[in-house]
C-alpha positions as CSV (number, residue, x, y, z in Angstrom):
1,M,22.6,21.0,37.5
2,N,23.0,20.3,34.0
3,A,20.3,20.4,31.2
4,P,19.5,16.5,31.5
5,E,19.3,16.7,35.4
6,L,16.6,19.4,35.0
7,G,14.7,17.4,32.6
8,L,15.7,19.2,29.5
9,P,15.2,19.0,26.5
10,M,11.5,18.9,27.3
11,P,9.9,16.1,25.1
12,V,7.4,17.8,23.0
13,P,6.3,15.4,20.0
14,A,5.6,16.7,16.5
15,E,3.0,15.0,14.0
16,G,4.1,12.8,11.3
17,L,7.5,11.8,12.9
18,P,8.7,8.3,13.5
19,A,8.4,6.9,17.2
20,R,12.0,5.5,17.0
21,V,15.0,6.0,15.0
22,R,18.0,3.7,14.6
23,I,21.2,5.5,14.7
24,H,23.9,4.2,12.4
25,E,27.0,5.2,14.4
26,V,30.0,5.9,11.9
27,G,32.6,7.7,14.3
28,A,34.9,4.7,14.5
29,R,35.1,4.3,10.7
30,D,34.0,7.4,8.9
31,G,35.4,9.7,11.7
32,L,38.6,8.4,12.3
33,Q,39.5,7.4,8.7
34,N,39.9,11.3,8.2
35,E,42.4,11.9,11.1
36,K,45.8,13.0,10.1
37,A,47.4,10.9,12.7
38,T,46.7,7.2,12.9
39,V,44.8,6.2,16.1
40,P,46.3,3.1,17.9
41,T,44.4,0.0,17.4
42,A,43.7,-0.4,21.2
43,V,42.2,3.0,21.4
44,K,39.8,2.2,18.3
45,A,38.7,-0.9,20.0
46,E,38.0,0.8,23.3
47,F,36.4,3.6,21.4
48,I,33.8,1.0,19.8
49,R,33.4,-0.9,23.1
50,R,32.4,2.3,24.8
51,L,30.0,3.3,21.8
52,A,28.4,-0.1,22.2
53,G,27.9,0.7,25.9
54,T,25.8,3.7,25.2
55,G,22.7,1.8,23.8
56,L,23.7,2.2,20.1
57,T,22.7,-0.9,18.3
58,T,24.9,-0.2,14.9
59,V,28.5,0.8,15.1
60,E,30.4,0.9,11.9
61,A,33.8,-0.7,12.8
62,T,36.3,-0.4,10.0
63,S,37.0,-0.7,6.5
64,F,38.7,-3.3,4.4
65,V,40.2,-1.3,1.7
66,H,43.7,-1.3,0.5
67,P,46.0,0.4,3.2
68,K,47.4,2.6,0.6
69,W,44.0,4.4,0.0
70,V,43.0,4.6,3.6
71,P,46.1,4.2,5.8
72,Q,44.2,5.3,9.0
73,L,42.2,1.9,8.8
74,A,45.1,-0.4,7.7
75,D,44.7,-2.3,11.0
76,A,41.2,-3.9,10.0
77,E,42.4,-7.4,10.4
78,E,43.9,-6.7,13.9
79,L,41.1,-4.5,15.1
80,Y,37.9,-6.7,14.3
81,P,38.5,-9.8,16.2
82,Q,39.0,-7.4,19.3
83,I,35.4,-6.3,19.0
84,S,33.7,-9.0,17.1
85,G,31.9,-10.3,20.2
86,L,30.2,-7.0,21.1
87,P,26.4,-7.4,21.4
88,V,25.9,-4.8,18.5
89,S,25.8,-4.8,14.6
90,L,29.4,-4.0,13.4
91,P,29.3,-3.2,9.6
92,V,32.5,-2.8,7.7
93,L,33.1,-1.4,4.3
94,V,34.4,-3.5,1.5
95,P,35.4,-1.9,-1.9
96,N,35.7,-5.0,-3.9
97,E,35.7,-8.9,-3.6
98,R,39.3,-8.9,-2.1
99,G,37.8,-6.6,0.6
100,L,34.8,-8.9,1.1
101,D,37.0,-12.0,1.3
102,R,39.0,-10.5,4.1
103,A,35.8,-9.3,6.1
104,L,34.1,-12.9,5.6
105,A,37.3,-14.6,6.8
106,L,37.0,-12.6,10.2
107,G,33.3,-13.5,10.4
108,A,31.6,-10.1,9.4
109,R,28.1,-10.4,8.9
110,R,27.4,-6.8,7.7
111,V,29.1,-5.1,4.9
112,A,28.9,-2.0,2.7
113,V,29.8,-0.9,-0.5
114,F,30.4,2.9,-1.5
115,A,29.2,4.2,-4.7
116,S,28.8,7.7,-6.1
117,A,26.2,9.5,-7.7
118,T,28.6,11.5,-9.9
119,E,31.3,10.6,-12.4
120,S,33.8,12.9,-11.1
121,F,33.6,11.5,-7.4
122,A,33.4,8.0,-8.7
123,K,36.8,8.5,-10.6
124,A,38.5,10.4,-7.6
125,N,37.2,7.8,-5.1
126,L,37.1,4.4,-7.2
127,N,39.1,5.2,-10.3
128,R,36.1,4.1,-12.3
129,T,33.0,5.5,-14.0
130,V,29.7,5.2,-12.1
131,D,28.6,2.2,-14.4
132,E,32.1,0.6,-14.0
133,S,31.8,0.8,-10.2
134,L,28.4,-0.8,-10.1
135,A,29.8,-3.5,-12.2
136,M,32.4,-4.0,-9.6
137,F,30.1,-4.2,-6.9
138,E,27.8,-6.9,-8.5
139,P,29.7,-9.8,-7.5
140,V,30.4,-8.4,-4.2
141,V,26.8,-7.8,-3.4
142,S,25.8,-11.2,-4.9
143,R,28.4,-13.2,-2.8
144,A,27.7,-11.4,0.3
145,K,23.9,-12.2,0.0
146,A,24.7,-15.7,-0.9
147,S,26.4,-16.0,2.6
148,D,23.5,-14.4,4.1
149,V,25.5,-11.1,4.9
150,H,23.5,-7.8,5.0
151,V,24.7,-5.4,2.5
152,R,24.5,-1.6,2.8
153,G,24.9,0.9,-0.2
154,Y,26.5,4.1,0.5
155,L,25.8,6.7,-2.2
156,S,28.2,9.7,-2.1
157,M,27.4,13.1,-3.7
158,C,23.6,12.9,-3.7
159,F,23.1,16.7,-3.4
160,G,26.2,18.3,-4.6
161,D,29.6,17.7,-6.0
162,P,32.9,19.7,-5.5
163,W,33.7,19.4,-9.3
164,E,30.3,19.1,-10.9
165,G,28.1,21.3,-8.8
166,P,24.4,20.5,-8.5
167,V,23.6,16.7,-8.9
168,P,20.3,16.2,-10.7
169,V,17.8,14.3,-8.6
170,A,17.0,11.8,-11.5
171,Q,20.8,11.0,-11.6
172,V,20.8,10.0,-8.0
173,V,17.5,7.8,-8.3
174,R,19.2,6.1,-11.1
175,V,22.0,5.0,-9.2
176,C,20.0,4.2,-5.9
177,R,17.6,1.9,-8.0
178,A,20.7,0.3,-9.5
179,L,22.0,-0.4,-6.1
180,L,18.9,-1.9,-5.0
181,D,18.6,-4.0,-8.1
182,L,22.0,-5.5,-7.3
183,G,20.7,-6.7,-4.1
184,C,21.5,-4.2,-1.5
185,D,19.3,-4.3,1.6
186,E,19.6,-0.8,2.4
187,L,21.0,2.6,1.0
188,S,22.7,5.5,2.8
189,L,21.9,8.9,0.9
190,G,25.2,10.8,1.4
191,D,25.6,14.6,1.5
192,T,29.4,14.3,1.2
193,I,30.2,18.0,1.1
194,G,27.3,19.2,3.2
195,V,25.5,21.3,0.7
196,A,21.9,19.9,1.2
197,T,19.0,21.9,2.3
198,P,15.5,20.6,3.6
199,G,13.8,21.3,0.4
200,H,16.2,19.3,-1.7
201,V,16.1,16.5,0.8
202,T,12.2,16.4,0.7
203,A,12.6,16.4,-3.5
204,L,14.8,13.6,-3.4
205,L,13.0,11.3,-1.2
206,A,9.7,12.1,-3.0
207,A,11.5,11.0,-6.4
208,L,12.8,8.0,-4.7
209,A,9.4,6.9,-3.6
210,E,8.0,7.4,-7.2
211,A,10.8,5.2,-8.3
212,D,9.4,2.6,-6.0
213,V,12.5,2.6,-3.5
214,P,11.0,1.9,-0.3
215,V,11.7,4.5,2.5
216,S,12.2,1.5,4.9
217,A,15.4,0.7,2.8
218,L,16.8,4.3,3.1
219,G,19.1,6.1,5.6
220,V,20.5,9.5,5.5
221,H,24.1,10.6,6.0
222,F,24.5,14.5,6.6
223,H,27.5,16.6,6.9
224,D,27.3,19.9,8.8
225,T,29.5,21.9,6.6
226,Y,26.8,24.8,6.4
227,G,25.1,23.9,9.6
228,Q,22.2,22.2,7.8
229,A,22.6,18.5,9.1
230,L,19.9,18.5,11.8
231,A,17.3,20.6,9.5
232,N,18.0,18.1,6.6
233,T,17.4,15.3,9.1
234,L,14.1,16.5,10.2
235,A,13.0,16.9,6.7
236,A,14.1,13.2,6.1
237,L,12.2,12.0,9.2
238,Q,9.1,13.9,7.9
239,R,9.3,11.6,4.9
240,G,9.4,8.6,6.9
241,V,13.1,7.9,7.1
242,T,14.0,6.0,10.3
243,T,17.7,5.3,9.9
244,V,20.2,8.2,10.4
245,D,24.1,8.1,10.1
246,A,25.9,10.1,12.8
247,S,29.3,10.2,14.1
248,A,30.1,10.5,18.0
249,G,31.6,14.0,18.9
250,G,31.0,15.1,15.1
251,L,34.1,13.3,13.9
252,G,34.8,12.7,10.4
253,G,34.7,14.1,6.8
254,C,35.9,12.4,3.6
255,P,39.6,12.0,2.5
256,F,38.7,12.0,-1.2
257,A,36.6,15.3,-0.9
258,K,38.6,18.0,0.7
259,S,35.8,20.3,1.1
260,A,33.9,17.6,3.4
261,T,33.8,18.6,6.8
262,G,32.6,16.8,10.0
263,N,29.5,14.4,10.0
264,L,26.3,15.3,11.9
265,A,27.3,14.7,15.7
266,T,25.6,11.8,17.3
267,E,25.0,13.8,20.5
268,D,23.3,16.7,18.5
269,L,21.1,14.1,16.8
270,V,20.1,12.5,20.2
271,W,19.6,15.8,21.6
272,M,17.0,16.8,19.0
273,L,15.3,13.3,19.0
274,R,14.8,13.4,22.6
275,G,13.0,16.8,22.3
276,L,10.8,15.3,19.6
277,G,9.9,12.4,21.8
278,I,11.6,9.9,19.4
279,D,13.1,7.1,21.0
280,T,16.7,6.0,20.0
281,G,17.7,3.9,23.1
282,V,20.9,5.9,23.6
283,D,22.3,7.1,26.9
284,L,23.3,10.7,26.1
285,D,25.5,11.0,29.2
286,R,27.5,8.0,28.5
287,L,27.8,9.1,24.8
288,V,29.0,12.3,25.8
289,A,31.6,10.9,27.9
290,T,32.8,8.7,25.3
291,S,33.2,11.5,22.9
292,V,35.1,13.6,25.6
293,W,37.4,10.5,26.2
294,M,38.0,10.3,22.3
295,A,38.7,13.8,21.9
296,A,41.4,13.7,24.7
297,H,43.2,11.0,22.7
298,L,42.9,13.1,19.3
299,G,44.2,16.2,21.4
300,R,41.3,18.6,20.5
301,P,37.8,19.4,21.7
302,S,34.8,18.0,20.1
303,P,33.0,19.9,17.6
304,S,29.7,18.9,18.8
305,R,27.6,21.5,20.2
306,T,25.9,19.1,22.7
307,V,29.3,17.7,23.9
308,R,30.7,21.0,24.6
309,A,27.4,22.0,26.4
310,L,27.1,19.0,28.5
311,S,30.8,18.6,29.4
312,H,31.6,22.2,29.6
313,Q,34.4,22.2,27.2
314,E,35.9,25.2,25.7
315,S,35.7,25.7,21.9
């Protein structure tokens, strides 16, 4: 018998944690955009269908960026109609007004813009300063809101930058506040190169609260470069965060920051939350099977510890 059949992990709730967490699944977008080989559209569509069948309520689908920058997602117009009828939220990334036009034309109801807390990454990712990128996002957000479309603001490099090193908390708070003032409905705090530690997470969330950024508008997006993603997630939950980004099978990274490795694996997150008695609505067995299926298409085992343990994959 495997662990779930034995009733493991044993749920042992801890004080001060939320009763439910919404997982913002990013494997189909943030995961696959970092693959060296382009995944066929039909495989992407089936991956999203399988993810939707696990009980996840939010599955980020694709990105309407110029194919030159992210060629792995050049099929956004072909993919989105194949999955648009699924009974889950299907956010898409839009870098500018052209990207927004493409997304709205296909009926997208949830979009995301992607900003940076540091000047170096803003230059590398958007070829703009931080303030220039915010100015670029202003009409995108305002037009999306005028169309009653939900807008998420991704903020990269919240805890460290591969060119600049440590990122001052106040610098992150300033850009978060600016994104909310533009009209973003929620923010995702990104540990793009995986250097955050729990104390840093706690300090940033405390500073955001002091700046009147509601914790209900915040999600966290941790990379597991140094094995800290689950510890950082727990620190965020203790501060009231209830939205956590994760990637099925631990896929992903960032094509514009070469030191960024895989995202927090959704299966590892679900295992921890299940052990804490926190509801996610996710069927872990189905999720593991989906990641094993995707790993077979990618030609390598999943980096997720939980996937390997429950599927008996070899590392």
